[in-house]
C-alpha positions, -999 to +999 in steps of 0.1 A: -225-008-485-249+017-469-288+011-473-299+027-504-333+032-492-344+068-482-355+074-446-386+094-449-389+127-430-414+124-397-446+144-403-448+179-389-451+184-352-445+144-347-425+133-318-397+107-332-374+082-312-343+065-322-349+032-337-319+008-342-319-011-377-290-032-391-269-017-417-235-030-429-221+006-435-223+021-400-200+012-370-211-022-349-234-028-380-264-003-365-277+029-374-302+051-360-337+060-380-361+084-369-397+071-368-427+091-366-447+087-332-479+069-356-456+041-368-464+008-358-429-003-356-414+003-319-381-002-302-380-027-276-388-015-241-366-020-214-383-034-182-394-014-156-392-014-120-428-020-121-426-047-143-405-067-118-421-057-085-427-080-058-467-084-065-472-080-027-453-043-034-475-034-067-489+002-067-520-016-082-525-039-045-515-013-021-542+012-038-567-016-034-556-024+003-558+018+011-592+020-004-607-012+016-591-001+045-600+034+041-640+022+034-643+001+064-630+032+082-658+054+071-682+025+079-673+022+112-674+059+120-707+063+102-720+038+126-706+059+155-721+085+143-756+070+138-754+059+176-746+092+187-773+110+168-802+083+182-784+093+215-794+128+207-829+119+195-821+137+163-844+129+132-835+113+101-816+142+087-799+149+116-783+113+119-774+112+083-758+146+087-740+134+116-728+098+101-717+120+072-693+140+090-678+113+112-670+096+083-657+117+060-645+147+081-609+134+090-599+127+061-614+157+043-592+174+067-561+156+058-566+158+021-567+197+022-540+198+046-519+176+020-534+194-010-545+164-022-573+168-050-599+156-058-609+148-020-614+109-016-651+112-014-653+131-046-628+108-064-649+081-051-687+093-049-696+055-040-686+058-007-714+088-002-737+063-013-719+037+010-727+060+041-761+068+031-773+031+028-754+018+060-769+050+078-806+043+065-800+005+071-788+007+107-816+031+118-839+006+108-821-020+122-818+000+158-856+004+154-869-027+147-849-045+173-856-017+200-817-013+207-809+014+232-780+035+217-759+039+247-723+054+247-709+017+255-724+006+220-701+034+204-670+016+217-662-010+193-673+013+158-655+041+171-620+024+180-622+005+147-627+038+130-601+054+144-574+025+141-582+020+102-582+058+098-550+063+116-531+038+094-547+051+060-537+087+067-500+078+075-497+055+048-512+080+021-487+108+039-457+085+036-466+077+000-464+115-008-430+114+006-439+136+038-413+131+067-423+103+093-436+129+120-457+148+096-473+115+085-478+105+118-496+136+127-516+131+094-527+101+109-539+111+142-558+141+123-572+114+100-583+094+128-601+120+154-613+147+135-644+131+119-650+124+157-645+158+167-671+168+141-697+143+153-694+154+191-697+190+182-727+186+161-743+167+187-735+198+214-706+178+232-671+187+242-653+163+219-646+126+233-609+131+225-606+160+247-631+149+276-630+115+280-593+114+298-586+079+285-565+075+257-577+082+224-553+103+201-524+089+219-536+052+205-537+067+171-504+082+176-487+050+187-507+030+160-493+056+134-455+052+145-460+010+144-465+017+107-436+041+101-412+015+120-425-015+103-422+004+067-386+016+080-378-023+081-387-028+046-418-047+051-449-048+027-470-017+032-502-034+037-498-057+064-480-028+079-512-008+077-531-038+092-507-044+120-510-005+128-550-003+126-548-033+152-523-018+175-544+015+178-579-001+179-567-028+205-551+002+230-583+020+223-602-007+236-581-020+264-580+017+279-617+020+278-624-018+293-596-010+319-601+025+323-567+038+320-562+075+321-546+105+313-536+126+343-561+156+340-556+191+352-562+195+391-589+214+408 
Protein backbone atom coordinates (compact mmCIF):
# COMPACT_ATOMS: atom_id res chain seq x y z
CA UNK A 1 0.00 0.00 0.00
CA UNK A 2 1.44 3.41 -0.91
CA UNK A 3 2.76 5.69 1.84
CA UNK A 4 -0.22 7.92 2.81
CA UNK A 5 2.01 10.70 4.17
CA UNK A 6 2.10 13.72 1.84
CA UNK A 7 5.43 14.80 0.45
CA UNK A 8 5.97 18.51 1.24
CA UNK A 9 6.68 20.78 -1.67
CA UNK A 10 10.19 22.23 -1.68
CA UNK A 11 10.64 25.86 -0.78
CA UNK A 12 10.61 28.30 -3.71
CA UNK A 13 13.94 28.60 -5.52
CA UNK A 14 15.31 25.71 -3.44
CA UNK A 15 17.50 23.17 -5.18
CA UNK A 16 16.24 19.61 -4.86
CA UNK A 17 17.66 16.18 -5.51
CA UNK A 18 16.10 12.73 -5.47
CA UNK A 19 16.21 10.82 -2.21
CA UNK A 20 15.54 7.09 -2.26
CA UNK A 21 13.05 5.92 0.40
CA UNK A 22 11.47 2.53 0.92
CA UNK A 23 7.86 2.14 -0.16
CA UNK A 24 6.12 -1.20 -0.93
CA UNK A 25 3.76 0.37 -3.44
CA UNK A 26 6.39 1.16 -6.06
CA UNK A 27 8.56 -1.05 -8.26
CA UNK A 28 11.48 -2.59 -6.40
CA UNK A 29 10.11 -1.07 -3.19
CA UNK A 30 11.73 2.33 -3.87
CA UNK A 31 10.27 5.67 -4.76
CA UNK A 32 11.93 9.07 -5.13
CA UNK A 33 11.05 12.02 -2.94
CA UNK A 34 12.13 15.62 -3.63
CA UNK A 35 13.88 17.12 -0.62
CA UNK A 36 14.83 20.80 -0.23
CA UNK A 37 18.52 21.64 -0.19
CA UNK A 38 18.28 22.88 3.39
CA UNK A 39 17.04 19.54 4.71
CA UNK A 40 19.28 17.54 6.98
CA UNK A 41 18.49 14.17 5.41
CA UNK A 42 20.98 13.66 2.60
CA UNK A 43 21.39 10.87 0.08
CA UNK A 44 24.34 8.57 0.43
CA UNK A 45 27.26 10.06 -1.49
CA UNK A 46 29.26 7.81 -3.74
CA UNK A 47 32.97 7.92 -3.11
CA UNK A 48 34.85 10.24 -5.43
CA UNK A 49 38.19 9.36 -7.07
CA UNK A 50 39.93 11.80 -4.71
CA UNK A 51 38.66 9.86 -1.68
CA UNK A 52 40.44 6.68 -2.79
CA UNK A 53 43.49 8.43 -4.23
CA UNK A 54 46.97 7.38 -3.26
CA UNK A 55 48.19 9.83 -0.58
CA UNK A 56 51.32 10.49 -2.66
CA UNK A 57 49.09 11.76 -5.48
CA UNK A 58 46.64 13.82 -3.42
CA UNK A 59 46.15 17.41 -4.62
CA UNK A 60 46.85 18.73 -1.12
CA UNK A 61 50.24 17.02 -0.90
CA UNK A 62 51.18 17.99 -4.45
CA UNK A 63 50.17 21.60 -3.78
CA UNK A 64 52.29 21.66 -0.63
CA UNK A 65 55.28 20.23 -2.49
CA UNK A 66 54.90 22.81 -5.27
CA UNK A 67 54.66 25.62 -2.73
CA UNK A 68 57.77 24.49 -0.85
CA UNK A 69 59.78 24.07 -4.06
CA UNK A 70 58.67 27.51 -5.26
CA UNK A 71 59.54 29.07 -1.90
CA UNK A 72 63.03 27.51 -1.94
CA UNK A 73 63.55 28.73 -5.50
CA UNK A 74 62.47 32.23 -4.49
CA UNK A 75 64.92 32.20 -1.59
CA UNK A 76 67.80 30.99 -3.77
CA UNK A 77 67.19 33.59 -6.48
CA UNK A 78 66.75 36.33 -3.88
CA UNK A 79 70.20 35.45 -2.50
CA UNK A 80 71.66 35.61 -6.00
CA UNK A 81 70.09 39.04 -6.41
CA UNK A 82 71.58 40.22 -3.10
CA UNK A 83 75.06 39.03 -4.12
CA UNK A 84 74.84 40.62 -7.57
CA UNK A 85 73.56 43.93 -6.18
CA UNK A 86 76.29 43.93 -3.54
CA UNK A 87 78.89 43.38 -6.27
CA UNK A 88 77.56 46.51 -7.96
CA UNK A 89 77.76 48.42 -4.63
CA UNK A 90 74.06 49.30 -4.58
CA UNK A 91 72.41 50.68 -1.46
CA UNK A 92 69.97 48.74 0.71
CA UNK A 93 66.94 49.76 -1.36
CA UNK A 94 68.66 48.76 -4.59
CA UNK A 95 69.63 45.40 -3.12
CA UNK A 96 66.04 44.76 -2.09
CA UNK A 97 64.73 45.69 -5.55
CA UNK A 98 67.22 43.44 -7.34
CA UNK A 99 66.49 40.57 -4.96
CA UNK A 100 62.74 40.94 -5.54
CA UNK A 101 63.08 41.05 -9.32
CA UNK A 102 65.27 37.97 -9.31
CA UNK A 103 62.93 36.11 -6.97
CA UNK A 104 59.59 36.97 -8.57
CA UNK A 105 60.36 37.87 -12.20
CA UNK A 106 60.25 34.40 -13.76
CA UNK A 107 57.17 33.22 -11.90
CA UNK A 108 55.30 36.44 -12.68
CA UNK A 109 55.93 36.13 -16.43
CA UNK A 110 54.87 32.48 -16.28
CA UNK A 111 51.59 33.34 -14.56
CA UNK A 112 50.90 36.14 -17.06
CA UNK A 113 51.52 33.87 -20.06
CA UNK A 114 49.35 31.12 -18.58
CA UNK A 115 46.64 33.66 -17.66
CA UNK A 116 46.84 32.51 -14.06
CA UNK A 117 45.25 34.83 -11.50
CA UNK A 118 46.05 35.89 -8.88
CA UNK A 119 49.81 35.98 -9.40
CA UNK A 120 51.63 33.56 -7.11
CA UNK A 121 53.14 36.26 -4.89
CA UNK A 122 49.77 38.02 -4.63
CA UNK A 123 48.12 34.74 -3.64
CA UNK A 124 50.86 34.12 -1.06
CA UNK A 125 51.94 37.54 0.29
CA UNK A 126 54.05 35.87 2.96
CA UNK A 127 56.59 35.26 0.19
CA UNK A 128 57.13 39.02 -0.02
CA UNK A 129 58.00 39.13 3.67
CA UNK A 130 60.23 36.12 3.19
CA UNK A 131 62.27 37.85 0.47
CA UNK A 132 62.43 41.11 2.44
CA UNK A 133 63.67 39.44 5.61
CA UNK A 134 66.03 37.13 3.73
CA UNK A 135 67.58 40.07 1.88
CA UNK A 136 68.03 42.04 5.09
CA UNK A 137 69.54 39.05 6.88
CA UNK A 138 71.92 38.34 3.98
CA UNK A 139 73.11 41.96 3.93
CA UNK A 140 73.80 41.97 7.67
CA UNK A 141 75.54 38.60 7.52
CA UNK A 142 77.78 39.57 4.61
CA UNK A 143 78.75 42.87 6.24
CA UNK A 144 79.46 41.33 9.63
CA UNK A 145 81.65 38.60 8.11
CA UNK A 146 83.26 40.97 5.58
CA UNK A 147 82.45 38.53 2.78
CA UNK A 148 83.42 39.53 -0.74
CA UNK A 149 80.39 39.15 -3.07
CA UNK A 150 82.16 37.53 -6.03
CA UNK A 151 80.60 36.11 -9.17
CA UNK A 152 81.77 32.67 -8.06
CA UNK A 153 79.66 33.04 -4.89
CA UNK A 154 76.54 33.31 -7.07
CA UNK A 155 77.02 29.88 -8.63
CA UNK A 156 75.17 27.73 -6.10
CA UNK A 157 72.17 29.97 -5.27
CA UNK A 158 71.70 30.78 -8.94
CA UNK A 159 71.92 27.12 -10.02
CA UNK A 160 69.63 25.90 -7.23
CA UNK A 161 67.04 28.59 -7.95
CA UNK A 162 67.15 27.82 -11.66
CA UNK A 163 66.60 24.10 -11.09
CA UNK A 164 63.75 24.53 -8.62
CA UNK A 165 61.96 27.14 -10.73
CA UNK A 166 62.36 24.92 -13.79
CA UNK A 167 60.56 22.08 -11.97
CA UNK A 168 57.79 24.21 -10.46
CA UNK A 169 57.06 26.07 -13.71
CA UNK A 170 56.87 22.88 -15.75
CA UNK A 171 54.66 21.14 -13.19
CA UNK A 172 52.26 24.07 -12.96
CA UNK A 173 51.85 24.13 -16.75
CA UNK A 174 51.24 20.37 -16.81
CA UNK A 175 48.61 20.80 -14.08
CA UNK A 176 46.84 23.26 -16.40
CA UNK A 177 46.77 20.58 -19.16
CA UNK A 178 49.32 22.35 -21.35
CA UNK A 179 51.05 20.28 -24.08
CA UNK A 180 54.45 18.92 -23.03
CA UNK A 181 56.46 21.33 -25.17
CA UNK A 182 54.53 24.33 -23.85
CA UNK A 183 55.05 23.07 -20.28
CA UNK A 184 58.81 22.78 -20.91
CA UNK A 185 58.94 26.31 -22.33
CA UNK A 186 57.07 27.60 -19.27
CA UNK A 187 59.60 25.84 -17.05
CA UNK A 188 62.52 27.43 -18.89
CA UNK A 189 60.93 30.90 -18.75
CA UNK A 190 60.29 30.54 -15.03
CA UNK A 191 63.89 29.42 -14.50
CA UNK A 192 65.72 32.14 -16.42
CA UNK A 193 63.64 35.32 -16.55
CA UNK A 194 64.29 36.36 -12.94
CA UNK A 195 68.02 36.20 -13.60
CA UNK A 196 67.57 38.19 -16.81
CA UNK A 197 65.82 41.00 -14.90
CA UNK A 198 68.48 40.88 -12.18
CA UNK A 199 71.31 41.32 -14.67
CA UNK A 200 69.55 43.99 -16.74
CA UNK A 201 68.82 46.15 -13.67
CA UNK A 202 72.47 45.74 -12.64
CA UNK A 203 73.49 47.04 -16.10
CA UNK A 204 74.90 43.73 -17.36
CA UNK A 205 74.19 41.62 -20.41
CA UNK A 206 72.10 38.76 -18.96
CA UNK A 207 74.31 35.88 -17.88
CA UNK A 208 72.11 33.42 -19.75
CA UNK A 209 73.13 35.17 -23.01
CA UNK A 210 76.79 36.03 -22.43
CA UNK A 211 78.14 33.20 -20.29
CA UNK A 212 78.53 30.69 -23.18
CA UNK A 213 78.19 27.94 -20.57
CA UNK A 214 74.88 26.04 -20.67
CA UNK A 215 72.18 27.71 -18.56
CA UNK A 216 68.86 27.69 -20.37
CA UNK A 217 69.82 24.32 -21.86
CA UNK A 218 70.15 22.91 -18.33
CA UNK A 219 66.64 24.12 -17.49
CA UNK A 220 65.40 22.70 -20.81
CA UNK A 221 66.87 19.29 -20.00
CA UNK A 222 65.50 19.30 -16.46
CA UNK A 223 62.00 20.19 -17.69
CA UNK A 224 62.01 17.24 -20.11
CA UNK A 225 63.10 14.96 -17.28
CA UNK A 226 59.96 15.98 -15.39
CA UNK A 227 57.74 15.42 -18.42
CA UNK A 228 59.32 12.03 -19.11
CA UNK A 229 59.02 10.78 -15.53
CA UNK A 230 55.39 11.81 -15.31
CA UNK A 231 54.73 10.01 -18.60
CA UNK A 232 55.80 6.86 -16.73
CA UNK A 233 52.96 7.52 -14.21
CA UNK A 234 55.35 8.27 -11.35
CA UNK A 235 54.34 10.46 -8.43
CA UNK A 236 54.59 14.17 -9.37
CA UNK A 237 56.55 15.53 -6.40
CA UNK A 238 59.50 13.09 -6.68
CA UNK A 239 59.53 13.90 -10.39
CA UNK A 240 59.83 17.59 -9.56
CA UNK A 241 62.74 16.99 -7.20
CA UNK A 242 64.49 14.80 -9.79
CA UNK A 243 64.06 17.43 -12.50
CA UNK A 244 65.39 20.16 -10.20
CA UNK A 245 68.39 18.02 -9.28
CA UNK A 246 69.20 17.32 -12.94
CA UNK A 247 68.96 20.98 -13.98
CA UNK A 248 71.00 22.19 -10.99
CA UNK A 249 73.62 19.46 -11.38
CA UNK A 250 74.08 20.16 -15.08
CA UNK A 251 74.54 23.89 -14.41
CA UNK A 252 77.12 23.31 -11.67
CA UNK A 253 79.01 20.82 -13.84
CA UNK A 254 78.95 23.22 -16.78
CA UNK A 255 80.42 25.99 -14.61
CA UNK A 256 83.00 23.80 -12.88
CA UNK A 257 84.19 22.00 -16.02
CA UNK A 258 83.84 25.04 -18.26
CA UNK A 259 81.50 23.42 -20.78
CA UNK A 260 80.80 25.98 -23.48
CA UNK A 261 78.24 26.48 -26.20
CA UNK A 262 79.77 27.39 -29.59
CA UNK A 263 79.59 31.16 -30.08
CA UNK A 264 79.49 33.29 -33.20
CA UNK A 265 82.99 33.48 -34.73
CA UNK A 266 84.69 36.80 -35.07
